[in-house]
C-alpha positions as CSV (number, residue, x, y, z in Angstrom):
1,M,149.8,-49.2,66.4
2,A,153.6,-48.6,66.6
3,Q,154.9,-46.5,64.0
4,I,156.3,-48.3,61.5
5,F,158.3,-45.8,59.1
6,H,160.5,-43.2,60.3
7,R,158.5,-39.6,60.3
8,S,161.4,-38.3,57.4
9,T,160.6,-41.8,55.3
10,N,158.3,-39.2,53.7
11,T,160.7,-36.4,52.9
12,I,163.0,-38.9,51.4
13,A,159.8,-39.8,49.3
14,R,159.2,-36.6,48.0
15,V,163.1,-35.4,47.5
16,S,163.5,-39.2,45.6
17,I,160.7,-38.7,43.5
18,Y,161.8,-35.0,43.0
19,G,164.9,-35.4,42.4
20,A,163.9,-38.1,40.2
21,V,161.8,-35.9,37.8
22,F,165.1,-33.7,38.0
23,L,167.4,-36.1,36.7
24,L,165.5,-37.0,33.8
25,A,164.5,-33.6,33.1
26,I,168.7,-32.8,33.1
27,G,168.9,-36.1,31.2
28,G,166.7,-35.3,28.4
29,Y,168.2,-31.6,28.1
30,V,171.7,-33.1,27.8
31,A,170.9,-36.3,25.7
32,D,168.9,-33.1,23.2
33,A,172.2,-31.3,23.6
34,I,174.4,-33.7,22.5
35,N,171.8,-34.6,19.5
36,F,172.4,-31.3,18.0
37,S,175.6,-30.5,18.7
38,P,178.4,-30.6,15.8
39,Y,179.8,-34.1,16.7
40,I,176.3,-35.9,15.7
41,T,175.3,-33.1,13.2
42,D,179.2,-32.1,11.8
43,V,177.2,-28.2,11.6
44,N,180.2,-26.2,11.0
45,N,182.8,-29.1,10.5
46,E,184.9,-28.5,7.8
47,R,185.2,-31.6,5.9
48,T,189.0,-32.6,4.3
49,Q,188.8,-32.8,0.3
50,P,191.4,-34.6,-1.8
51,V,191.4,-30.8,-3.4
52,P,190.8,-28.5,-0.8
53,F,188.4,-26.1,-2.7
54,S,187.2,-22.8,-2.1
55,H,183.7,-21.4,-2.6
56,K,184.9,-18.4,-1.6
57,H,187.3,-17.7,-3.8
58,H,185.6,-19.1,-7.0
59,V,182.0,-17.3,-6.2
60,T,182.5,-14.3,-3.7
61,Q,186.5,-13.2,-5.6
62,L,185.9,-14.7,-8.9
63,G,182.0,-14.2,-9.5
64,L,181.1,-17.3,-10.7
65,D,177.3,-18.3,-9.9
66,C,176.3,-21.9,-8.5
67,R,175.3,-23.0,-11.7
68,N,178.2,-23.0,-13.1
69,C,179.8,-26.5,-11.2
70,H,175.9,-27.4,-10.4
71,T,174.4,-27.5,-13.9
72,S,171.4,-29.9,-12.7
73,V,170.6,-28.0,-10.0
74,E,167.6,-25.9,-11.6
75,E,165.8,-29.3,-13.7
76,S,167.1,-32.7,-11.4
77,S,166.6,-33.2,-8.0
78,S,170.4,-33.6,-7.0
79,A,172.3,-30.2,-7.7
80,G,175.0,-32.5,-9.1
81,M,178.2,-32.7,-8.5
82,P,180.7,-31.1,-11.3
83,P,182.6,-33.7,-13.2
84,T,186.8,-33.3,-13.5
85,Q,185.6,-31.7,-17.2
86,T,184.1,-28.6,-15.9
87,C,187.4,-28.2,-13.3
88,M,189.7,-28.6,-16.2
89,A,187.5,-26.0,-18.7
90,C,189.5,-23.6,-16.4
91,H,192.5,-24.5,-15.3
92,S,194.1,-26.0,-18.4
93,Q,194.7,-22.5,-18.7
94,I,195.3,-21.5,-15.3
95,W,197.3,-22.7,-12.0
96,L,198.5,-25.2,-14.9
97,N,201.5,-26.4,-12.4
98,S,199.9,-25.9,-9.1
99,P,200.8,-28.8,-7.0
100,M,197.2,-28.4,-5.2
101,L,195.2,-29.4,-8.7
102,E,197.1,-32.3,-9.4
103,P,194.4,-34.3,-8.2
104,V,192.0,-32.6,-10.5
105,R,194.8,-33.3,-13.6
106,E,195.4,-36.6,-12.8
107,S,191.4,-37.0,-12.7
108,Y,191.1,-35.3,-16.2
109,S,194.3,-38.0,-17.6
110,T,193.1,-41.0,-16.3
111,D,189.4,-40.7,-16.8
112,T,189.2,-41.6,-13.0
113,S,186.4,-39.2,-10.4
114,I,187.5,-37.1,-8.2
115,A,186.2,-39.0,-4.6
116,W,185.1,-35.9,-3.0
117,T,183.8,-35.6,0.8
118,R,179.8,-35.8,1.0
119,V,179.4,-32.6,3.3
120,N,175.1,-32.5,3.0
121,A,173.5,-35.3,2.4
122,V,169.8,-36.4,3.9
123,P,169.4,-40.0,4.5
124,D,168.4,-42.8,2.5
125,F,164.2,-42.5,3.4
126,V,164.2,-39.0,2.3
127,Y,163.1,-37.6,-0.7
128,F,164.8,-33.6,-1.6
129,N,164.4,-32.0,-5.1
130,H,166.2,-28.7,-5.3
131,S,164.3,-28.2,-8.5
132,I,161.4,-27.5,-6.6
133,H,162.7,-26.0,-4.0
134,I,164.2,-23.0,-6.4
135,A,161.6,-22.6,-8.3
136,K,159.7,-21.9,-5.3
137,G,162.3,-19.3,-4.5
138,V,164.7,-21.5,-1.6
139,G,167.9,-19.9,-2.2
140,C,171.1,-21.8,-2.1
141,T,172.3,-20.2,1.5
142,T,168.9,-20.7,2.9
143,C,169.9,-24.2,3.6
144,H,174.0,-24.5,2.7
145,G,174.4,-21.0,4.8
146,P,177.1,-18.4,3.8
147,V,178.7,-20.7,1.2
148,G,180.3,-17.8,-0.7
149,E,182.2,-17.2,2.7
150,M,183.3,-20.7,2.6
151,N,187.4,-21.5,1.7
152,I,186.2,-25.0,2.8
153,T,182.8,-26.4,2.6
154,Y,181.1,-27.4,5.8
155,R,177.3,-28.2,7.1
156,A,175.8,-25.2,7.6
157,Q,172.5,-26.5,8.6
158,T,171.5,-29.9,11.1
159,L,169.4,-31.0,8.3
160,Y,166.9,-32.5,10.7
161,M,163.1,-32.9,9.6
162,R,162.0,-30.4,12.7
163,W,164.5,-28.0,10.4
164,C,162.7,-29.5,7.0
165,L,159.2,-28.3,8.7
166,D,160.2,-25.1,10.4
167,C,160.0,-23.5,6.8
168,H,157.1,-26.3,5.6
169,N,155.4,-24.6,8.1
170,A,156.0,-21.0,7.7
171,P,157.8,-19.9,3.7
172,E,157.1,-16.8,4.0
173,K,160.0,-16.5,6.6
174,Y,162.6,-18.0,3.7
175,L,161.8,-16.8,0.4
176,R,163.1,-14.8,-2.1
177,P,162.6,-13.7,-5.4
178,R,163.6,-16.3,-8.1
179,A,166.7,-14.2,-9.6
180,E,168.5,-13.9,-6.1
181,V,168.3,-17.9,-5.3
182,F,172.0,-18.0,-6.4
183,N,173.0,-14.5,-4.9
184,A,175.4,-16.5,-2.3
185,S,175.3,-12.1,-0.6
186,Y,171.5,-12.0,-0.3
187,Q,170.4,-10.9,2.9
188,A,166.4,-10.6,3.5
189,P,165.0,-7.3,3.8
190,P,163.3,-6.2,7.4
191,D,160.0,-6.6,5.5
192,Q,160.9,-10.3,4.8
193,L,156.9,-11.6,6.2
194,A,155.1,-9.3,4.0
195,L,157.6,-10.5,0.8
196,G,157.3,-13.7,1.8
197,R,153.5,-13.6,2.2
198,R,153.6,-11.9,-1.6
199,L,155.8,-14.6,-3.2
200,V,154.0,-17.3,-1.2
201,K,151.1,-16.0,-3.5
202,E,152.9,-15.5,-6.5
203,Y,155.2,-18.8,-6.6
204,K,151.7,-20.7,-5.7
205,V,154.0,-22.6,-2.5
206,Q,152.4,-24.6,-0.7
207,S,152.8,-25.2,3.2
208,L,153.5,-29.3,2.6
209,T,153.5,-31.0,5.7
210,N,152.3,-34.1,5.0
211,C,154.7,-37.2,5.4
212,T,154.2,-38.7,2.3
213,T,155.8,-35.3,1.0
214,C,159.9,-36.1,2.2
215,H,159.1,-40.1,2.6
216,R,158.2,-41.8,-0.2
């Protein structure tokens, strides 16, 4: 019986199969890279605000504690956005005529909230509680990045589920003493794992990875 296909057909078929697998792998890599790019995640992208509030100035240079403004962070699921009255507690006495602070003064005089641009947010189907993380020794900068160095606040982490699970699976890598939770310049010590394992026991930290922990 005469040969129907040319001998090169086998080579072409093999190259086609390997090529398809290679292209799928490349496509998956590119899709994953795009999914983690700042274009999608907003990581490291400074968000324009109605007032250019500088955490670096207030936290690092002036030494204000996070709780001065985010007053509910230790008791509530929400860290809380400071009302204009909080800003004016200081700025009714200093920088009184600064053009940059005109939106703050207008907000105070009209009793209208400032329309801040949200920087860090999880989807509506995700439950996140600030107070429990603080009680267990998770520092502000662990999730929010080097806030004390931010002139304009940006998102430091993707807030993707796999990022959350990295901590939930191995909390000892990230925990710090409760006294250091609000320390914006805190650096993990060389013996972080030993410290973390001790704090896991002391603070009774559980590696909660059940779906209902966050999806309720």
